[in-house]
KOLKEMAR-985450 format. One line per 3 residues: number of its first residue (from 1); their letters; for each residue x, y, z of N, C-alpha, C, CB. Coordinates in Angstrom, 2 decimals, decimal comma. Glycine has a CB too. Layout:
REM residues N
NUM) a) X/Y/Z/X/Y/Z/X/Y/Z/X/Y/Z  ...
//
This chain:
REM residues 185
1) mad) 10,05/44,65/-24,81/10,61/44,46/-23,27/11,43/45,59/-23,46/11,47/42,93/-22,75  11,22/46,32/-22,22/11,80/47,88/-21,58/13,46/47,73/-21,88/11,44/48,12/-19,50  14,04/48,61/-22,02/15,77/48,78/-21,88/16,04/49,02/-20,36/16,47/50,26/-22,85
4) psn) 16,58/47,82/-19,77/16,18/47,93/-18,09/17,20/49,29/-17,76/16,71/46,18/-16,93  18,17/49,78/-18,41/19,07/51,09/-18,37/18,03/52,40/-17,99/19,89/51,34/-20,03  16,48/52,32/-18,59/15,44/53,35/-18,22/15,33/53,40/-16,81/14,08/53,08/-18,81
7) yty) 15,55/52,26/-15,95/15,01/52,21/-14,55/16,13/52,15/-13,37/14,10/50,93/-14,45  15,83/52,70/-12,05/16,95/52,62/-11,11/16,59/51,28/-10,38/17,09/53,98/-10,08  17,54/50,76/-9,68/17,20/49,72/-9,08/17,67/49,57/-7,56/17,63/48,75/-9,88
10) psp) 16,84/49,37/-6,38/17,63/49,51/-5,43/18,75/48,17/-4,82/16,67/49,98/-4,51  19,64/47,96/-4,08/20,43/46,93/-3,61/19,31/45,76/-3,58/21,18/47,31/-2,14  19,67/44,50/-3,69/18,89/43,35/-3,27/18,95/43,04/-1,59/19,47/42,08/-4,12
13) leg) 19,93/43,51/-1,17/20,66/43,51/0,05/20,26/44,57/1,18/22,04/43,71/-0,31  19,47/45,88/0,42/18,94/46,89/1,25/17,85/46,06/2,27/18,22/48,13/0,27  18,47/46,36/3,84/18,15/45,88/4,79/18,34/44,79/5,55/17,49/45,94/4,67
16) yeg) 19,93/44,55/4,47/20,48/43,35/4,89/21,82/43,67/5,29/20,42/42,30/3,87  22,03/45,08/5,38/23,55/45,61/5,82/24,23/45,20/6,87/23,62/46,88/6,07  25,39/44,79/6,95/25,95/44,53/8,13/25,89/43,43/9,19/25,72/45,37/8,59
19) lep) 25,08/42,20/8,32/24,85/41,10/8,90/26,48/40,05/8,94/23,50/40,47/8,03  26,26/39,21/9,39/27,43/38,36/9,49/27,50/37,57/8,28/27,41/37,46/10,70  28,95/37,59/7,78/28,96/36,52/6,36/28,07/35,36/6,41/30,43/35,81/6,08
22) lpd) 27,63/34,86/5,13/27,47/33,30/5,42/28,22/32,68/4,92/26,42/32,66/5,11  27,98/31,08/5,62/29,16/30,20/5,56/29,14/29,81/3,67/28,87/28,61/6,83  30,48/29,29/3,84/30,51/28,76/2,06/30,56/27,14/2,17/32,23/29,40/1,01
25) eke) 29,84/26,92/3,53/29,82/25,37/3,80/28,83/24,99/2,54/29,14/24,88/5,52  28,82/23,30/2,61/27,95/22,80/1,34/27,61/21,72/1,72/28,53/22,66/-0,03  26,07/20,89/1,28/25,88/19,65/1,64/26,42/18,42/0,91/24,69/19,58/1,71
28) teg) 27,33/17,57/1,32/28,08/16,83/0,75/26,95/15,69/0,03/29,19/16,32/1,81  25,87/15,15/0,93/25,31/13,87/0,28/23,98/14,37/0,17/25,45/12,41/1,12  23,24/13,28/-0,64/21,72/13,55/-0,61/21,34/14,58/-1,82/21,27/14,23/0,92
31) pna) 19,84/14,56/-1,55/19,42/15,51/-2,28/19,97/16,96/-2,80/18,57/15,62/-1,76  20,52/17,10/-1,60/20,91/18,80/-1,10/22,17/18,59/-1,63/20,91/19,39/0,77  22,73/17,86/-1,99/24,50/17,71/-2,59/25,17/18,76/-3,27/24,72/16,59/-3,69
34) kaf) 25,77/19,36/-2,93/26,30/20,81/-3,51/25,95/22,10/-3,34/26,21/20,87/-4,62  24,62/22,06/-2,48/23,96/23,21/-1,98/24,67/23,71/-1,03/22,70/23,03/-1,54  24,43/25,01/-0,72/24,84/25,75/0,27/24,00/25,31/1,82/24,61/27,26/-0,27
37) inp) 24,73/25,43/2,66/24,32/25,01/4,18/23,83/26,82/4,82/26,12/24,07/5,25  22,50/27,11/4,28/21,99/28,21/5,19/21,78/28,31/6,19/21,23/28,60/5,05  22,31/29,59/7,34/21,80/29,48/8,60/20,39/29,42/8,61/22,23/30,47/9,39
40) psk) 19,58/28,91/9,65/18,31/28,99/9,83/17,55/30,31/10,10/18,12/28,19/10,73  16,28/30,56/9,65/16,10/31,51/10,11/14,80/31,63/11,02/16,23/32,23/9,18  14,61/32,63/11,95/13,66/32,78/12,73/12,03/33,04/12,33/14,15/33,69/13,39
43) tls) 11,85/33,53/11,12/10,97/33,63/10,26/10,56/33,52/8,82/10,84/34,26/10,46  9,59/33,02/8,42/9,65/32,79/6,85/9,56/34,24/6,36/8,35/31,76/6,18  10,21/34,64/5,30/9,87/35,67/4,10/8,65/36,07/3,91/10,16/35,22/2,87
46) kay) 8,34/37,64/4,67/6,92/37,97/4,37/6,34/37,66/2,96/6,74/39,40/4,60  7,21/37,42/2,29/6,89/37,21/0,72/5,88/36,18/0,51/8,17/36,76/-0,12  6,28/34,98/1,69/5,12/33,83/1,48/3,70/34,12/1,46/5,18/32,87/2,52
49) nqf) 3,37/35,40/2,17/1,99/35,50/2,86/1,46/37,08/2,11/2,18/35,52/4,89  2,48/37,92/1,45/1,93/39,36/1,10/2,82/39,36/-0,34/2,36/40,82/2,43  2,57/40,02/-1,36/3,36/40,46/-2,32/4,53/41,34/-1,89/2,57/41,08/-3,20
52) adp) 5,67/41,49/-2,75/6,64/42,35/-2,03/6,40/43,76/-2,91/8,35/41,68/-2,05  6,36/44,84/-1,88/6,54/46,12/-2,24/7,36/46,43/-3,52/7,09/46,71/-1,18  6,83/46,93/-4,63/5,20/47,84/-4,62/4,18/47,07/-5,29/5,17/49,41/-5,52
55) itn) 4,09/45,73/-5,19/3,13/45,10/-5,82/1,93/45,19/-5,10/3,47/43,85/-6,08  0,76/45,46/-5,77/-0,62/46,00/-4,87/-0,89/44,84/-4,22/-2,06/46,56/-5,73  -1,47/44,53/-3,11/-1,89/43,49/-2,18/-3,74/43,86/-1,97/-0,81/43,65/-0,55
58) dtr) -4,29/44,50/-3,03/-5,69/44,94/-2,81/-6,69/44,43/-3,88/-5,74/46,48/-2,78  -7,51/45,14/-4,18/-8,59/44,32/-5,00/-8,26/44,58/-6,44/-10,21/44,78/-4,69  -7,11/44,97/-6,85/-6,79/44,88/-8,27/-6,46/43,67/-8,47/-5,79/45,71/-8,76
61) ggf) -5,19/42,94/-7,57/-4,91/41,92/-7,94/-3,56/42,00/-7,68/-5,36/41,63/-9,10  -2,24/41,29/-7,39/-1,14/41,49/-7,31/-0,52/41,12/-8,76/-0,70/40,85/-6,16  -0,97/40,25/-9,57/-0,66/39,99/-10,64/-1,60/39,99/-11,94/-0,19/39,02/-10,39
64) dih) -1,49/40,41/-13,32/-2,33/40,19/-14,03/-1,66/38,92/-15,19/-2,79/41,59/-14,52  -2,14/37,81/-15,51/-1,97/36,85/-16,17/-2,69/37,03/-17,34/-2,21/35,81/-15,53  -1,92/37,22/-18,67/-2,93/37,40/-19,90/-2,33/36,14/-20,72/-2,84/39,10/-20,83
67) iyy) -3,22/35,50/-21,38/-3,17/34,22/-22,13/-3,88/34,59/-23,46/-3,92/32,94/-21,32  -2,69/34,44/-24,36/-2,66/34,74/-25,63/-3,17/33,68/-26,61/-1,41/35,08/-25,90  -4,20/33,74/-27,26/-4,15/33,10/-28,98/-4,70/33,46/-29,90/-4,54/31,97/-29,28
70) lqt) -4,34/33,09/-30,84/-4,67/33,79/-32,37/-5,77/33,39/-32,68/-3,77/33,50/-33,60  -6,70/34,75/-32,83/-8,14/34,61/-33,19/-8,48/33,76/-34,38/-8,70/35,91/-33,43  -7,55/33,94/-35,23/-7,76/33,26/-36,23/-7,52/31,78/-36,47/-7,23/33,85/-36,94
73) nas) -6,82/31,46/-35,64/-6,24/29,67/-35,75/-7,41/29,30/-35,01/-4,48/29,02/-34,87  -8,13/28,28/-35,57/-9,49/27,23/-35,14/-8,77/26,59/-33,92/-10,07/25,84/-36,51  -7,49/25,90/-34,09/-7,08/24,98/-32,99/-6,79/25,93/-31,51/-5,60/24,12/-33,54
76) elk) -6,32/26,82/-31,87/-5,90/27,80/-30,93/-6,91/28,45/-29,94/-5,32/28,79/-31,67  -8,00/28,85/-30,89/-9,07/29,25/-30,17/-9,97/28,32/-29,37/-9,78/29,86/-30,98  -9,97/27,01/-30,28/-10,76/25,93/-29,39/-9,57/25,85/-28,08/-11,06/24,14/-30,38
79) faa) -8,45/25,73/-28,16/-7,62/25,39/-26,82/-7,98/26,68/-25,97/-5,77/25,20/-27,06  -7,64/27,74/-26,37/-7,93/28,90/-25,45/-9,56/28,53/-24,69/-7,92/30,51/-26,50  -10,39/28,24/-25,27/-11,54/28,04/-24,74/-11,52/26,77/-23,63/-12,46/27,87/-25,88
82) elh) -11,34/26,04/-24,09/-11,12/25,08/-23,22/-10,04/25,26/-22,16/-10,89/24,03/-23,93  -9,15/25,98/-22,16/-8,33/26,29/-20,84/-9,10/27,16/-20,19/-6,91/26,90/-21,00  -9,81/27,98/-20,92/-10,77/29,21/-20,15/-11,63/28,54/-19,21/-11,82/30,14/-21,22
85) eri) -12,27/27,60/-19,63/-13,25/26,66/-18,82/-12,69/25,93/-17,67/-13,82/25,61/-19,70  -11,48/25,26/-18,19/-10,89/24,48/-17,28/-10,56/25,29/-16,21/-9,82/23,78/-17,76  -9,86/26,61/-16,19/-9,43/27,73/-15,20/-10,60/27,96/-14,31/-9,01/29,15/-15,94
88) rre) -11,99/28,29/-15,20/-12,83/28,67/-14,31/-13,39/27,58/-13,59/-13,72/29,41/-14,83  -13,13/26,33/-13,67/-13,89/25,09/-12,99/-12,66/24,99/-11,97/-14,30/23,50/-14,09  -11,35/25,02/-12,07/-10,28/24,50/-11,10/-10,16/25,50/-10,11/-8,88/24,22/-11,74
91) fpe) -10,02/26,88/-10,70/-9,74/27,99/-9,86/-10,74/29,42/-9,68/-8,46/28,37/-10,36  -11,99/28,70/-9,26/-12,92/30,08/-9,19/-12,83/31,11/-8,35/-14,12/29,84/-8,96  -11,99/30,92/-7,53/-11,38/32,17/-6,75/-10,52/33,01/-7,12/-10,84/31,90/-5,79
94) lri) -10,31/32,78/-8,15/-9,34/33,99/-9,00/-10,45/34,84/-9,88/-7,98/33,17/-10,27  -9,97/35,95/-10,35/-10,75/37,01/-10,95/-10,41/36,49/-12,76/-10,09/38,84/-10,33  -11,25/36,06/-13,11/-11,11/35,52/-14,98/-12,14/36,20/-15,77/-11,47/33,67/-15,35
97) yrl) -11,25/36,91/-16,87/-12,33/37,79/-17,54/-12,76/37,08/-18,68/-11,84/39,24/-17,96  -13,66/37,46/-19,71/-13,95/36,65/-20,64/-12,97/36,76/-21,60/-15,16/36,82/-21,08  -13,22/36,02/-22,74/-12,44/35,60/-23,91/-12,65/36,75/-24,85/-12,90/34,17/-24,54
100) feg) -11,39/38,03/-25,18/-11,34/39,11/-25,90/-11,48/38,28/-27,20/-10,09/40,08/-25,67  -11,86/38,74/-28,27/-12,01/38,03/-29,57/-10,91/38,57/-30,26/-13,40/38,22/-30,35  -10,08/39,60/-30,08/-9,54/40,29/-30,98/-8,80/41,11/-29,92/-10,50/40,96/-32,03
103) pvg) -7,64/42,16/-30,39/-6,68/43,25/-29,92/-7,72/43,85/-28,79/-6,12/44,45/-31,26  -6,99/44,39/-27,79/-7,41/45,09/-26,67/-6,47/45,48/-26,14/-8,13/44,54/-25,85  -6,51/47,08/-25,86/-5,55/48,04/-25,11/-4,09/47,51/-25,93/-5,57/47,78/-23,12
106) php) -2,98/47,37/-25,14/-1,70/46,93/-25,70/-1,41/45,50/-26,11/-0,76/47,24/-24,82  -2,64/44,85/-26,10/-2,54/43,47/-26,35/-2,91/43,28/-27,86/-3,48/42,65/-25,38  -2,02/42,69/-28,72/-2,32/42,71/-30,30/-3,14/41,66/-31,10/-1,07/42,66/-30,95
109) iam) -3,12/40,68/-29,99/-3,95/39,50/-30,70/-4,96/39,14/-29,29/-2,74/37,92/-31,34  -6,02/38,33/-29,71/-6,91/38,11/-29,03/-6,30/37,43/-27,41/-7,80/37,27/-29,95  -6,89/37,34/-26,27/-6,30/36,78/-25,24/-7,75/36,81/-23,62/-4,63/37,87/-25,06
112) fev) -7,15/36,39/-22,80/-8,12/36,45/-21,83/-7,34/36,56/-20,76/-9,06/35,39/-21,78  -7,86/37,22/-19,46/-6,90/37,72/-18,16/-7,22/37,03/-16,94/-7,05/39,31/-17,79  -6,71/36,69/-16,34/-6,45/35,96/-14,96/-6,03/36,95/-13,84/-5,25/34,85/-15,12
115) nvf) -6,51/37,06/-12,87/-5,83/38,08/-11,67/-5,68/37,25/-10,46/-6,82/39,47/-11,22  -4,69/37,35/-9,97/-4,19/36,43/-8,78/-4,00/37,41/-7,83/-2,83/35,52/-9,01  -4,31/37,39/-6,20/-4,61/38,01/-5,05/-3,12/38,12/-3,69/-5,99/37,06/-4,58
118) tpq) -3,00/36,59/-4,05/-1,92/36,44/-2,95/-0,71/35,31/-3,53/-2,73/35,82/-1,41  0,21/35,58/-2,85/1,28/34,63/-3,49/0,90/33,21/-3,42/2,67/34,75/-2,80  0,14/32,46/-2,29/0,02/31,32/-2,74/-0,92/30,88/-4,39/-0,53/30,79/-1,52
121) qfg) -2,05/31,74/-4,22/-2,50/31,74/-5,55/-1,75/31,93/-7,03/-3,31/32,61/-5,46  -0,51/32,85/-7,00/0,04/33,11/-7,61/0,81/31,19/-8,21/0,70/34,37/-6,91  1,33/31,05/-6,74/2,43/30,27/-6,74/1,70/28,66/-7,43/3,14/30,26/-5,01
124) afv) 0,27/28,41/-7,22/-0,49/27,48/-7,61/-0,70/27,83/-8,92/-1,61/27,28/-6,86  -0,99/28,69/-9,35/-1,80/28,71/-10,48/-0,93/29,30/-11,83/-3,10/29,62/-10,09  0,27/29,59/-11,54/1,11/30,02/-12,25/2,30/28,61/-12,52/1,59/31,38/-11,52
127) awl) 2,37/27,95/-11,46/2,92/26,52/-11,59/1,78/25,44/-12,79/2,94/25,83/-9,70  1,05/25,47/-12,34/-0,11/24,95/-13,05/-0,31/25,13/-14,45/-1,15/25,43/-12,52  -0,36/26,77/-14,88/-0,31/27,25/-16,05/0,90/26,85/-17,04/-0,39/28,54/-15,84
130) vin) 2,21/26,74/-16,45/3,14/26,39/-16,84/3,05/24,76/-17,55/3,94/26,66/-15,78  2,47/23,85/-17,03/2,22/22,42/-17,65/1,08/22,72/-18,51/1,88/21,14/-16,54  -0,23/23,56/-18,21/-1,48/23,18/-18,90/-1,58/24,20/-19,98/-2,80/23,15/-17,94
133) rgp) -0,75/25,32/-20,39/-0,86/26,56/-21,41/-0,87/25,78/-22,93/0,64/27,78/-21,23  -0,60/24,79/-23,11/-0,71/24,01/-24,21/0,37/25,12/-25,26/-2,53/23,73/-24,69  -0,23/25,32/-26,30/0,42/26,13/-27,38/0,35/27,65/-27,39/-0,12/25,72/-28,61
136) lsv) -0,33/28,21/-26,16/-0,14/29,54/-25,93/0,72/30,35/-25,15/-0,99/29,84/-25,66  0,79/31,36/-25,74/1,93/32,27/-24,76/0,95/33,14/-23,68/3,04/33,60/-25,88  1,88/33,16/-22,57/1,21/33,87/-21,42/2,33/34,97/-21,04/0,81/32,78/-20,09
139) lvh) 1,52/36,11/-20,78/2,21/37,34/-19,90/2,09/37,59/-18,39/1,70/38,57/-20,41  2,90/37,38/-17,76/2,61/37,54/-16,13/3,38/38,64/-15,53/3,02/36,21/-15,28  2,44/39,44/-15,31/3,16/40,96/-15,02/2,40/41,79/-13,43/2,73/42,17/-16,73
142) pnt) 3,32/42,22/-12,78/2,73/42,51/-11,48/1,87/43,66/-11,93/3,81/42,85/-10,25  1,43/44,29/-10,54/0,79/45,05/-10,78/1,35/46,55/-9,32/-0,73/44,22/-10,90  1,69/47,35/-9,70/2,57/48,08/-9,03/2,28/49,92/-9,28/4,07/47,49/-9,58
145) gdd) 1,29/50,07/-10,15/0,83/51,32/-10,40/1,54/51,87/-11,48/0,90/52,14/-9,29  3,01/51,04/-12,14/3,75/51,88/-12,96/3,22/50,65/-14,37/5,74/52,16/-12,38  2,16/50,95/-15,17/1,46/50,11/-16,10/2,66/50,03/-17,05/-0,01/50,72/-16,74
148) vrd) 3,48/51,00/-17,49/3,98/50,67/-18,53/5,33/49,76/-18,25/4,13/51,88/-19,26  6,08/50,32/-16,97/7,11/48,95/-16,58/6,74/47,87/-16,23/7,92/49,04/-15,61  5,40/47,65/-15,79/4,90/46,39/-15,16/4,40/45,51/-16,64/3,47/46,76/-13,87
151) hsq) 4,10/46,25/-17,76/3,92/45,31/-18,89/5,30/45,15/-19,67/2,76/45,86/-19,88  6,39/46,01/-19,46/7,26/45,77/-20,38/8,48/45,20/-19,49/7,52/47,05/-21,26  9,26/45,84/-18,62/10,79/45,33/-17,84/10,20/44,53/-16,63/11,97/46,81/-17,17
154) rat) 9,15/44,74/-16,20/8,89/43,65/-15,14/8,00/42,52/-15,42/8,34/44,24/-14,00  7,66/41,92/-17,01/6,84/41,46/-17,26/7,62/39,80/-17,68/6,08/42,42/-18,18  7,10/38,83/-17,29/7,61/37,44/-17,69/6,90/36,55/-18,45/7,87/36,74/-16,67
157) wmg) 7,22/35,88/-19,60/6,65/35,36/-20,34/6,72/34,06/-20,46/6,82/35,84/-21,15  5,92/33,11/-20,55/5,69/31,89/-20,81/5,24/31,70/-22,58/4,59/31,47/-19,70  6,17/30,72/-23,02/6,21/30,71/-24,55/6,73/31,81/-25,69/4,96/30,55/-24,84
160) qpi) 6,15/31,74/-26,29/6,75/33,03/-27,56/6,08/34,34/-26,90/5,99/32,80/-29,59  6,98/35,34/-26,83/6,60/36,50/-26,28/5,88/37,21/-27,36/7,74/37,25/-25,72  4,41/37,69/-26,64/4,07/38,70/-28,05/4,48/40,18/-27,77/2,29/38,75/-28,48
163) plq) 4,83/40,71/-29,11/5,19/42,21/-29,18/3,84/42,94/-28,44/5,46/42,77/-30,95  3,93/43,56/-27,37/2,77/44,82/-26,77/3,02/45,98/-27,56/2,96/45,34/-25,03  1,86/46,64/-27,66/1,40/48,12/-27,92/1,96/48,84/-26,89/-0,17/48,39/-27,95
166) igf) 3,08/49,00/-26,59/3,63/49,96/-25,26/3,04/51,48/-25,86/5,79/49,95/-25,01  3,37/51,54/-26,69/3,33/53,15/-27,23/1,62/53,62/-27,23/4,07/53,28/-29,12  0,62/52,29/-27,30/-0,67/52,55/-26,96/-1,09/52,94/-25,63/-1,30/51,58/-27,26
169) lke) -0,39/51,87/-24,92/-0,62/51,68/-23,74/-0,38/53,10/-23,19/0,15/50,56/-23,19  0,86/53,94/-23,41/1,58/55,11/-22,83/0,34/56,08/-23,22/3,25/55,51/-23,53  -0,20/55,98/-24,42/-1,30/57,11/-24,75/-2,38/57,15/-24,32/-1,64/57,25/-25,86
172) mlk) -3,03/55,35/-23,71/-4,06/55,59/-23,06/-3,84/55,83/-21,72/-4,85/54,72/-23,24  -2,98/55,79/-20,86/-2,68/56,30/-19,69/-2,78/57,54/-19,19/-1,76/56,07/-19,53  -2,13/58,36/-20,90/-2,09/59,73/-20,84/-3,38/60,35/-20,99/-1,22/60,22/-21,77
175) rke) -4,21/60,08/-21,93/-5,67/60,29/-21,87/-6,14/60,18/-20,82/-6,38/59,59/-22,55  -6,10/58,83/-20,06/-6,69/58,83/-18,58/-6,43/59,96/-17,90/-6,21/57,76/-17,72  -5,21/59,98/-17,62/-4,51/61,14/-16,69/-5,22/62,66/-17,10/-2,63/61,19/-17,04
178) qeg) -5,48/62,91/-18,26/-5,92/64,31/-18,97/-7,41/64,55/-18,36/-5,95/64,20/-20,86  -7,98/63,21/-18,37/-9,64/63,17/-18,42/-9,66/63,11/-16,75/-10,54/61,56/-19,40  -8,99/62,74/-16,16/-9,01/63,05/-14,70/-8,69/64,07/-14,27/-8,41/62,40/-14,03
181) qtn) -7,90/65,05/-15,03/-7,36/66,36/-14,66/-8,88/67,51/-14,82/-5,86/66,76/-15,88  -9,27/66,85/-16,02/-10,76/67,53/-16,44/-11,80/67,73/-15,79/-11,35/66,98/-17,26  -11,85/66,04/-15,20/-12,84/65,84/-14,63/-12,82/66,40/-12,90/-13,02/64,42/-14,91
184) gs) -11,38/67,03/-12,44/-11,68/67,61/-11,24/-10,94/66,65/-10,40/-13,20/67,78/-10,94  -10,16/65,37/-10,69/-9,82/64,56/-9,81/-8,52/64,59/-9,47/-10,16/63,48/-10,11
//
């Protein structure tokens, strides 16, 4: 995980300055008891239909979801293969990569990757995965164009976090950038 002090953060209230104070009134009965009564909004948040900036809303996909398994553990390998098949059958609209049989990129153990493209897909798939991931660890990260931050400070884990090779990722990105400069890009 990255040190949060390495980054800056805009105020969560940016764009909401100067509004009337919110009421302190709370519901008193029913399933919402003790919850604040919020003033109604004229429109739903844009986040229901597109990922918040700077998350990409293009063909790369807004989020990558890496599902890890220990390649030397027969029961984890079997579970991962079965989960992979189930995801392909239940969520064919997602981009689903093959099972990698060992480390690849910054990922130190075997995994497979799923990309989601809309907030609706994210909500459906991540909620489903929380219940169905079994013994496997899962990294969920946005795609903002800052791969190091996306894989570290902006990452969310289900299960036991797997220490990623962030140094390797930095080197890989540096090489890519140098190749682009060499090729006239």
